[in-house]
C-alpha positions in Angstrom: 7.3 -35.6 -14.3 6.5 -35.4 -10.6 4.2 -32.4 -9.9 6.4 -31.2 -7.0 9.4 -31.2 -9.4 7.4 -29.3 -12.0 6.4 -26.8 -9.3 10.1 -26.4 -8.1 11.1 -25.8 -11.7 8.5 -23.1 -12.3 8.9 -21.1 -9.1 12.0 -19.2 -10.3 10.1 -18.2 -13.4 7.3 -17.0 -11.2 9.7 -15.0 -9.1 11.3 -13.5 -12.2 7.8 -12.3 -13.4 7.7 -9.9 -10.5 10.9 -8.1 -11.6 10.5 -4.7 -13.2 10.6 -4.8 -17.0 10.5 -2.0 -19.5 7.2 -2.2 -21.4 7.2 1.2 -23.1 10.4 3.0 -24.3 14.0 2.0 -23.8 16.2 1.1 -20.9 17.5 4.7 -20.7 14.1 6.2 -20.7 11.2 3.8 -20.4 8.2 2.8 -18.3 8.0 -0.4 -16.4 4.9 -2.4 -15.9 4.7 -1.1 -12.3 4.8 2.5 -13.4 2.2 1.7 -16.0 -0.1 0.3 -13.4 0.6 3.3 -11.1 -0.5 5.6 -13.9 -3.6 3.4 -14.4 -4.3 3.6 -10.6 -4.0 7.4 -10.7 -6.4 7.6 -13.7 -9.0 5.3 -12.0 -8.7 7.3 -8.7 -9.4 10.6 -10.6 -12.3 9.0 -12.4 -13.8 7.6 -9.2 -13.5 11.0 -7.4 -15.0 13.0 -10.3 -17.9 10.5 -10.9 -18.8 10.3 -7.2 -18.5 14.1 -6.8 -21.1 14.5 -9.6 -23.5 12.0 -8.1 -23.5 13.1 -4.5 -27.0 13.6 -3.1 -28.5 14.5 0.2 -30.3 11.2 0.4 -27.9 8.4 -0.6 -29.3 6.1 -3.3 -26.2 4.7 -5.2 -24.3 1.9 -3.4 -21.0 2.7 -5.1 -21.2 6.4 -4.3 -22.2 5.4 -0.7 -19.1 3.2 -0.4 -16.7 5.9 -1.6 -18.4 8.5 0.6 -18.0 6.1 3.6 -14.3 5.8 2.8 -14.0 9.5 2.7 -15.9 9.9 6.0 -13.5 7.3 7.5 -10.5 9.4 6.4 -12.1 12.5 7.8 -13.6 11.3 11.1 -11.6 8.3 12.2 -8.2 9.0 10.7 -8.2 12.8 10.5 -10.2 14.1 13.4 -9.6 11.0 15.6 -5.8 11.2 15.4 -4.8 14.7 14.4 -7.6 16.5 16.3 -7.5 20.3 16.1 -7.2 21.8 12.7 -7.5 18.3 11.0 -9.6 19.5 8.1 -6.7 20.9 6.1 -5.1 17.5 6.1 -8.2 15.5 5.0 -7.7 15.9 1.2 -4.1 14.6 1.5 -5.1 11.6 3.7 -8.1 10.7 1.5 -6.0 11.0 -1.7 -3.3 8.6 -0.2 -5.9 6.2 1.0 -7.9 5.9 -2.2 -4.9 5.8 -4.5 -3.2 3.0 -2.5 -6.5 1.1 -2.1 -7.3 1.3 -5.9 -3.7 0.4 -6.8 -3.9 -2.6 -4.5 -7.3 -3.7 -5.8 -6.1 -3.4 -9.5 -3.3 -5.8 -8.5 -5.9 -8.4 -7.5 -7.1 -8.7 -11.1 -5.7 -11.9 -12.6 -2.7 -11.1 -14.8 -2.4 -7.5 -13.5 0.4 -6.1 -11.3 0.0 -4.0 -8.2 1.8 -0.7 -8.4 2.6 -1.0 -4.7 4.4 -4.3 -5.3 7.6 -2.5 -6.2 9.8 -0.5 -3.8 10.2 2.4 -6.2 6.5 3.3 -6.0 6.2 2.8 -2.3 9.4 4.9 -1.8 7.7 7.7 -3.8 4.5 7.4 -1.7 6.6 7.4 1.5 8.6 10.4 0.3 5.4 12.4 -0.3 4.2 11.6 3.2 7.6 12.3 4.7 7.9 15.7 3.0 4.2 16.5 3.8 4.3 15.9 7.6 7.7 17.6 8.0 6.5 20.6 6.0 3.6 21.1 8.3 5.8 20.5 11.3 8.1 23.3 10.1 5.1 25.5 9.4 3.7 24.9 12.8 6.9 25.5 14.8 9.2 27.2 12.5 12.4 25.6 11.2 14.5 26.0 14.4 11.5 25.4 16.6 10.7 22.1 14.7 14.2 20.8 15.2 14.1 21.8 18.9 10.8 20.0 19.3 12.6 16.6 18.9 13.9 17.0 22.4 10.9 17.7 24.8 11.3 20.6 27.2 12.1 19.8 30.8 14.8 17.2 30.1 18.1 17.3 32.0 20.8 19.1 30.0 22.8 15.9 29.6 19.9 14.0 28.1 18.9 16.6 25.5 21.4 15.7 22.8 20.8 12.0 23.2 17.0 12.3 23.1 17.3 14.8 20.2 19.4 12.4 18.1 17.1 9.4 18.9 14.0 11.4 17.9 15.6 12.7 14.8 16.6 9.2 13.8 13.1 8.0 14.6 11.7 10.7 12.3 13.9 9.7 9.4 13.3 6.0 9.9 9.5 6.7 9.4 10.4 7.3 5.7 11.8 3.8 5.4 9.1 2.0 7.4 6.3 3.5 5.4 7.9 2.4 2.1 9.0 -1.1 3.2 5.9 -2.1 5.1 3.6 -1.4 2.2 5.9 -3.0 -0.4 6.7 -6.0 1.7 3.1 -6.9 2.4 1.9 -6.4 -1.1 4.8 -8.2 -2.7 4.7 -11.1 -0.4 0.9 -11.5 -0.7 1.0 -11.6 -4.5 3.9 -14.0 -4.5 1.9 -16.4 -2.3 -1.1 -16.0 -4.6 1.2 -16.8 -7.6 2.6 -19.9 -5.9 -0.9 -21.3 -5.1 -2.1 -20.5 -8.6 1.0 -22.2 -10.1 0.5 -25.3 -7.8 -3.1 -25.6 -8.9 -2.2 -25.4 -12.5 0.8 -27.9 -12.2 -1.2 -30.5 -10.3 -4.1 -30.2 -12.8 -1.8 -30.5 -15.8 0.1 -33.4 -14.3 -3.2 -35.2 -13.6 -4.5 -34.7 -17.2 -1.2 -35.6 -19.0 -0.5 -38.7 -17.0 -4.1 -39.7 -16.1 -3.0 -39.6 -12.5 -6.1 -39.4 -10.3 -4.1 -38.5 -7.2 -2.5 -35.4 -8.8 -6.0 -34.4 -10.1 -7.6 -34.7 -6.7 -4.7 -32.7 -5.1 -5.6 -29.9 -7.4 -8.7 -29.3 -5.2 -7.0 -28.4 -1.9 -4.5 -26.1 -3.8 -7.4 -24.3 -5.5 -9.3 -23.9 -2.2 -6.2 -22.5 -0.6 -5.9 -20.1 -3.6 -9.4 -18.9 -3.1 -8.8 -18.5 0.7 -5.6 -16.6 0.1 -7.3 -14.4 -2.5 -9.9 -13.4 0.0 -7.2 -12.8 2.6 -5.2 -10.6 0.2 -8.3 -8.6 -0.6 -8.5 -7.8 3.1 -4.8 -7.0 3.2 -5.2 -4.7 0.2 -7.6 -2.6 2.3 -5.7 -2.8 5.5 -2.4 -1.7 4.0 -4.1 1.4 2.5 -5.6 2.1 5.9 -2.4 1.5 7.8 -0.4 3.8 5.5 -2.9 6.5 5.9 -3.2 6.1 9.7 0.6 6.2 10.1 0.8 9.3 7.9 -1.9 10.9 10.1 0.0 10.0 13.3 3.2 11.5 11.9 1.3 14.7 11.0 0.0 14.9 14.6 3.4 14.3 16.1 5.0 17.0 13.8 2.4 19.7 14.4 1.5 19.2 18.1 3.2 21.1 20.9 5.6 18.8 22.7 
């Protein structure tokens, strides 16, 4: 069979492999593969934090500990202090937790055969909900319930413009919930789908070359494999960037919610 035809036949199966499936329990009450990997990411995050906390020293000697400490300092200085500013310290634990959890979940998904927890909208919705509740809670705590709602319309606006601006700002606040979830999910799902297609193409062309002794199909395996390696490296960068972007946006929303307008 033509390798391209074989590739076209297997793409629907590849797409179906990303669907949520019950792996533990029943359809009424069960755990999907994505929830399982989310739990795994949570466990790994806890282990990393506890291990690093025990091995912290005044003079850095362990590269792994140094890397994790650098990630924490980035959350503290660049994301927390750099964006939120005054009183940023109380938000650093939340920001660091979100960053490391998403980063580890993304990296686990890069292991061949594994799934990324952030590759399903249900998990990213949960993360977005946590962030949404968090920054609104601190906004209400900073301004009071009524004061926080009033802050959506900056003072000094003409009376006629107040309800229009207030509604637009309220809508903008609510839409942040959606954008946090969809941006993370879309990037991670699309990236892993591309990796799957390149891996499938490499396998199909190699199989076709061996079965039919077709030198052309065998040679074409090389560029597909090189593209796979390139995309894998790119997806590793994306895994970090998406964790960073999610944390930065959460920090920006905290700053907007708590600052005086």
